[in-house]
N, C-alpha and C positions, 0 to 999 in steps of 0.2 A: 504493499501498500503505501509506500514511502514515494513510491515515483507519481503521485498526485501533485507531489514538489516541483517537479521539472517544470512547470508553466509558471513558477513564481520565483523571487528573489532567492536569497542567501540560504545555504546550507548552514546552520549552526551548531555547535558540539556540545553536547548536553546540558551546558549551562554556557550561555556567551557573557555572563559574568565573572568577574574574577573573584576567585575564591583563595581564602587565606587561611593555613592551617597551622598550628602551632605546638609544637613536642618540645617538653622540659622532661630530661631522662635521667637519672643518675644512674651509672653502670654497678650493676651487682659483681659482688668479686667471686670470681668461677675457681670451684675446686681444681686441684691438680689431678687430671684424670689417671694418671699412671699409679698414682699410691693407691695401696690395699689395705683394708681396714679389717679386722678381725668380727664375727659376724657380730659379736654381742656389741661393739662399738658401734656397729652400720644400724643394730636397733634404736640404741641411744639417741644417734643424730635422727632418725628418723621420726622419734617420739617428741626430741624438741625441734623439730622443724615443724610440729602441729603447734605448739605452744603460742599466745599471742605475744606480738612483739614487745610488750611493759614488761612480761614474765624474761625476757633474754635480757634486759638490760631497761634502761631508763626511756620513759615513755616521753617522746619528743614533740606531740600533738593532743590538742584539744579537740573531741568534737563538740561544737557548741551546741545548747539545749533548744529545746523547738517551740518553748514557749517565751515570749518577749511581750515588754509591755509596749502599747500602742496607743497613740493619739494622733486624731485627723487636727490640719492645723499647720500653723508655722510660728516659729518662734526660736530665735537664735539662742536664746538661752536654755532651750531644750538640749544644747550640746555638752553644756558643763557637768563636769562628773559629779557636782555637789548639787545638782537638781532634785528636789524629792518629786519622782513619778509614780507615789505609791496608788493616787488614784485614777492613773490611768488602766485603760482596759488591758487585758491579757489575751495575744493574739498568737496563732501559730503560725510560724514562718513556714515556707515551702509549698504556700498556697497563696493564691491574691486576694488580698482585699476585698471588700465589699464593690462589688461590681458596679454598685450605683453611684462610686465617689470617685471624682475625678478631682485633681491639687495636690496639694502637700499631704504629707503624713511622715510621722516620726516614731522609729522603733528605739529601744534602750534594752541594752542586758547587763546584768550584774555578774562579774564572774572573777574567781579568784586564779591566778597561774602561779603554778608551785613553785616556790624557793628554789629546789633542787636544778630547776634548768638554767640556772646561772650558771653551773659548772660544767656544762655541755661543752664541747668540745667545739662544734658550729657556732653556737651562740657566741661565745667568747672571741671568736675568729672573725663573725662576719657582722657581729652585735644589729641582728634583725630577727624579725618575727614577718610571720604570712600569714594576713588576716583573709580567708576566703568566707564571700558572700554571693556565692551561687550568683543567680541572674535574676535581675531587677529591673521594675516595667515602670516608669518608663529610665530616669535617672536618677542619679543619688550623691550622696556626699556623705563619708562615713568620718566618724571619729573616736579615738581612744583617750581618756581620762581629759578630755575638753581637746584635746590637739586635732587638728585636722590631718589624716592620712591617707586619702585619698577622695577621689570624684571622678565621675564618669557622665557624662552628657550637660553637665550643669557649670559652665565656665566665668568666667567673669562674667557680669552684667546680666544673670540668670536668662539666658540664650539658653532655652531646653532642646538639647536634640537625642531624640530618643534611641534608645541603644541597648534596648529590652533581652536580646539575644546572647550580649556580651557577658561571658563570664567574670566576675570581679574579685579581683587580685590585689591587695594592697599589703605594700610595704610598712612594716612597724618599726621604728628605732626601739631597741632596748632598753634605753633610758628612760620612756615613757613608762614604763612597765612598773606597776607597785608589787613588787615578790612577794607572795603569801599574803597579799590584801586584796580588799576588794578592788577592781577594774569596772570601768562603764565603758562599754561601744555604745554610739550613739548613731544613727542611720538616719537621715533625711531624704524622703524620696518625692519626687515630682510625677505623677502619670497624668497625662493627656487625656486619654480617654478608655474607656473599657477597662476592663481589670486592671489593677497595679499592686505594686508592692515586691516585697521579698517571696519573689511566687517560686523559685526551684533553687534547690542546693546544690552543693554541697556547703555548710558550714561550718569552718573550721579555723582552729588558730594553730602556727606549728612554726619550731624553729626552723630557721632558712639557713637551707646550701646554699652556694653561690648561684647553683641555676636558678633559684628564685631570685636572685639580685640582678641575673646580668638579662639586659632587653636586647632582644634581637628582634627588630620590624623592617620587612621588605616594602618597600613605597617606589611609587611611579611619580612621584611629583606633581606636576599639571597633567599628566596622560592618563588616559582612560585604560590602559592595556594592551589597546587593537593596535597593532603597527603595520603600514602600508608597504608595498615590494620594494624593495631594496633597502629599508631602511633596518639596521639591525634592532632587534630586541631589547630594552635596556631598562635596568631596573636598578635604584638606591639597595643597599644594605647598610644598616642604621644600628648601631651597637653601642648601649651603653651602661656601664660597669657603677651599680648603686651601693656595692659593697665597700667596705673600707680599703680591702686589701687590694693591689694591681693582680691580674688573673691572664695568665698566658694558655695560649693553645693556638688550633690551626681553624681557616675560616673555609669553609668548603663551598663551593656552589657547582649545583650541576641541572641540567638544560635535559628533559626528559620529550618525548613524543608521548602524545595522549594514549598510545599502547604501551606506557613504560619503556619504552627504550632508550637508553643514554647514547646522549649525540655530543654532549660537549661536558667536558670537567674542569676545574679549576680549584687550586688550592695554596695557602699562604699562609705563613705566620704571624701570627698578631697577639699583641700584649694592650690589655683592655685596664687603663688608667682610672683609678678611681673618681668618679665623676667626670670625666671627660670623654664626650660623645664622639664618637668615629664612625664616619661614613666610606663606605668603598661601592664605587660604580663598576655595576656588572653588564657586560655587553656580549652579543650574540648574531649572528646573522644566521639565521636558517636557513637551509636549501632547497626546502620545500614550503608554499602555504598550507598552514593546518593551526591545531592548538598544540601548545607547548606548558609543560609544569618545571618552573625555575623553583629549585629548593635550595635552601643555604643552611649551613650548620656551625655554630661554634663548638669545638670540641674540647674540652678541659681534660686535665690528670683522671677525673673521677664522674664524669656525668657531660652531657651536651644540650645545646638548647638552639634549636630549629626551626624556621617555618618554611611553608610554602604557598607560592601563589601560581595561577593559571594565567597564560597570555595568547593573544592571538597573533598569528602572524599573515597579512593579506587573506582573510576569512573569506573576502569576498570570490577569490580564485579557487576554495575547495569545490569540485565538483564530485559530485555524489554519483557511482555508477548506474545506468539503469537497469535494473534486474526483472521485471515485468516480466510475465509469463505470456506466452501468445496469445491465451483468452482475454489478455487483462481489459481491452477497450470494449470487447461485447459483454463482459463482465459488469462494468459498471454501467454499459446501458441498457440493460435487463434491469438490472437493479434500480437505476432512476424510475423506467416503465413500472415498475413493481410498487413503488412509491404512488406514483401517480394512480391507482387502482385503487390506492387506498386515501375516501373520502378525508378532509384533516377537519372537518367538523371543529371549526375555529370558535370557542368560547372565548367573552371577553369579559373580566369582571371588576368594576369598580373596588378600589380599596377607597378606606376611611384615610382623610386626608392626614399627612403625616411630614413633618419636614420641612421642605421648601415647598410655599404655599402657590411658586409659579407654575408646579408640575404635578399632572394626574398622573396618576399611577393604578394600574391594571393587572389582573392575574390573568394571564392567557392560556387555556387548553386546548389541545390539540391532538389529534392521531397521526400516528407515523406507522413506519413499514410494522408489517405485524399486526396492525388494529393499537399498535403502545399506545399509551396514554403517555403524553410529554407536555412539560409547561414551562412558563417563564413568566419573569415579570417587564410590564411593557412600560414605560414611563414617556410622557407625551408634553410638552410645552401647551399652557393653557391657553396661549395666543395663537387665535387662527391663523392657519398657514401652511404651505407646503414645507417639509423641512427633511435635510440629509438623514441618514439614520446609522447607528452605530450596533450592529450584534455582537453582544458578548458571550463567549464561550467558555466552558468551565476546565481549570486545572484538575488533575486525577483526584476524585474524590470531592470536589469541590461544590458549594452550594452558593449558587449565584443568588442575588438579591438584589434591588433595588439601590442605586447609586445617590440619588437625590442630588445631584449637581450641575447637570446640563441645562440650560434653557433654550439654547438655540440647535438642538437636535434631537430626534427620537433616539430612546436608550433602550434597546430590547435584551436583557440579562437573561438568557436560555441557559435551562438543564438539560444533556442529553439524559436519554434511559439511566436510570441507576444513579441519578443525582437531584440532590435537591428536592423540589416539589413534584418529581418525574420519576417515584418509587413505587405507584400503583400496582404497576406491571414487572416491574423489573427494580430489583432489591437491591441497596446500593453495599449490602455487607452479605459477604465480606469482601473487600475492595481488591478484587482480584480481575477485573474486566480484562486484561489483557491476554489471559489465557481462557476467558470464558468463549467455548465454542469454538476454539483452536484447532480441533481436529478437521473442521470442516468449511472452507470459504464461506459457503452458503449461509450457515450458524453463524459464525463470527460474529463477537460483540460488538467491534470494530464497524461493519459493515452497518449496521442498524443506527449505530450511533452516526457515524457520517450522514448519514440519509436523513437523520433527525432534523441534525444541521440545515440540510436541505428544505426539508418543512418548514423551518422558522423562517428560511429567506420568504418560504411561497406567503407567510402570512405576512409579512412585511410589505410584499409588494403587493399583497390586496388592500392596504390601507390607503385611504385617499390621501390623510396626511403626511406620506411618506413619497417622497421624492426618489423612483425607483432607479433611477438615473445613478443616485448619489448612495450606494449602499457600501459599507467598510463591514468588514469583520476582524476583531480582534479576539486574543487571548494568549494566555501564558502558558509553558509547559505542555501538557496533552491539550490545553484550549491552544496554544501555538499550533499543535498538530494539526487540530479540528479547524483552524482558520486556514491553512494552507489547504485539506483537502476539501473544503465548501469551495475556496475561489477556483481550486480546479477543475473542482466539478460543477460549477455554476456559473456562466458566462454574465449574471445578473453582478455579479460582485465586483464592486469600482474598484475597492482597494484593501489588502489586507497587509494587517500589520500582526504579524506573529512574535511575542516575546519568548526566548528560551524554547523553542518550539521541540517538544518531543515527537516520538514518530518519524521524526524527516528521514533517518537513514538507518535502518533496523541492523545489518549488517556490519556496520562500523560502531554501530552502538552497542552489538552483544562484543565486538573485539575489544574494546576501552571501558566497558564497567560492570562489575558484578552483581547479576539479579541471581540470587539461588531458588527465588519462587520459579523463576523458569527451569532452571537447571533440574529442579523435582518435579515439575510438570512432565519435562520430557521423559524423565526414568520411570517414570509411574506407567508406562505402557510400552512395550518392545516395539510398535509399530511405528511409535514417535521419535523424531530424529531431528536432529539441525537442521539438516538441508531441506527436510519436508517442510518444519514449523517455518523456514527462512521464505518456501516458495509462498506460503497463504499470507504471510506478512507482506509480501513484495506485492 
């Protein structure tokens, strides 16, 4: 089915967006494999290996309690360790606060940090602890004993930048700790909409190793990670050592294809001076268009820190090979004719006023291939006239809803079978759409789903307020694949704007990604093979 993209623009690899992954690792100490032990000693070692870490030596981390004090509102005095919070409510972290509250909220926690930590070799050497506060929705500032130790999304000027999925890891100087006494953590959170707060852990305080104190970040400057033909891919490695000690090691960077094949590698010795940022510029000119992984690591004596990002080189020149079967055109001609034989039975149901007073909202119901009931949300400006229309299509398992923003166009947020309000005949659970009916091209889920999208176009064309010469289709991920397919199958589409499209090139997709679900489906029956599966997907 990926060949439906042949009439439209670019192939995009899995995700056209830059992806960053950071890893901090401490290397394990390996035993000498040549050494032999008597059986009794081996048994003793096995027993010791099953004991908790604190039984073998001093515990160097604390899992923070789940119950914190909480107060809605905002007052700078709430960061002070001496502030009396006894009248605040108790709230459990690890889940959002009240979904109906947007604004500022404060969390406070009192805890005792063991005196024995003061003798730990890592603490004496690096003079820091690491505070983990998990993911916070949307932005936050954190204090320990009245001193600001970190913030995310709340810079000076109170400009809030939502960073809800970023894990909070803050460095705490050891001289802020009241050893063996009460310490206070205070966290100020701002939530812009929907759910907010300390919604996902872990929550922990630990003695820092150097890998917690060396920051390695890959950056693009003002670029977007997409490089044109003839221009080398370029990125910056930003290193900063927040420990009091100079740390020496090797800086390694590698370029890999999206199939994880190494195409370039460089390594150099680096000494990170305490408190002095260092930058290293990396450049590489690929031989072929495509998407590449840039990986960088700083390796020290007993650990490493690393980060990886994805870059694109001349992606508009990537050509997906046509793999269509001889009956491809006949198959889709017959499928469209089958859809025409199903009476659409459009129903347009007005919804109560909500949100934007300049827009009318309707639920639209209809029948698609196999007489399956499908539906969506239709938004029309109240001002009379003919408008361009946008057909919005869902990502994998997404429930499309009205957006309430556009006063100069018609918006149809449509749910294909098994999504949102289109589950009367096709259940959305489990979300295994792409293996449903895959044994037979006539029964395959996406045959019906693609034709659902064409039925949505039928509806738009039937409306007098829609300018049928100006219909656009958009969607992300699976919705991007739907956008390609709809535009390829229906000449009434004037504009196709897919975002990170899924289902664009299945052969390449399975070469560059790992989907155990598909592997399990194939091995479940002897007749199933990868060539046969790819023929259906083509």
